[in-house]
C-alpha positions, 0 to 999 in steps of 0.5 A: 525515476526511482520506480521506473518509467510510469508505463512500467509501473502501470503495468506493474499496477495492472498486474497486483490488480490481476493478482488480487482479481483471481483470488476473488470468484463468484463464489468467494465469501465476501463476509470473511472476515481478514486479519486487518480487525473490523475488515472483511474480503468486501471491505478490502475491495470496497475500499479499493474501488472507491480509492481507484474512483477517488485517484481517477478524478485527481488526475482526470478533474483535479480542481473537481477533487480539491473542491471535494477533498475532506478537510479534516482526517475526520471527514476522510475516514467518513469519506473512506467508510463511505465506500465501504457502507455503499457496497455492503450488498452488492454480490460478489459479481456486482462487486467484481463488474463496479471494480473492473470499471473503476481499475479501467478508468484509473488506468486510462487516467494514468495513460493520459497523465503527464510525468511531470504534473502534480496530482492532488491527494490527501497531502501534499500533491505529487506525481503520477509516478508517486501515485501509481506506486502508492496505489500498488501498495495498497493493492498488494497490502489490502491483497495480503489481507485477502490472501490471509483471509483465504489461506492463500500463499502468494508467490512474491514477485519483484514488484514487491520493490515499490513497496520497499521503496515507499517503505524506505522513503516514508522513514521520516513520517514514520516518526513524524506521524507518531509526533517522534524525534526524526533521527537524522539518518535513515538505517542502510537498507539491504534486501533480496528480491524475490528473483534474487537481485539485490535492493539496497537504499540508504547511506553505505557508512550508516551504523544502523542497518536492516537486511533480509528478505524484501517480501519481509520489509514489504510486510513490516511497513505496510503493518501486515506482520510484526517484525519479530514473525520475519527474519529481518534483522537489525543493527543499531537503535534507529533500526529497531525503533524504525520496524517497530513504527514502520508505516508507508502508508498515510493517515494516523499511526497504525495499530499493526499486527501483534506478535505471532499474528499470522492467520496459518 
């Protein structure tokens, strides 16, 4: 399995939760804006809680999830907005308690899942491992927003490889999502993980190449940094085009971040 066995993924997801949870205390200013336009810290956490509850239902009660799943993108946007609106008046203590309960329920659902089952989601069904990877990516990306809002520099870990994996496998999606022709082959990607270990994907004889730090690649594919604000290097037109539109999360094309749009 690309990102390791499900138990490893669950452990890494839990560690990512703990990392973000530690940043938000009872004294945190929840209305402090993040670099994501229109989102404050409370919005970021509320979104994660809502999606954790949806993922738990998709695993534990797939029929109920499918019956309630919005049929349109507008319906999905309204559902996600409702997660934020429903928690707008919660104190930090209340938000943290609900967050703990929702995440614990999600972990129980993953622990009881079968690795070969298909879990319904927004789009094609996916394995529990793929869903766990997607949840980890969201925790990492929104955690970056919160850290930026608080002006905290997070120490990257090799858990970032899961985000890099999603960034690579969504190469075709990044083009198709914008109505652009999908190149016949992705670039080769050669990255360095925080531990110093290499992380490599793509064709060995590829004419296009992306190289650099795994952290920078993860920031670009989650649209948390503009490519020009990283040390990533590209060779070939396809690589340049990809990093300009890379998007490893579901939904309509994201606006990304403008060059030099870093909070500190």
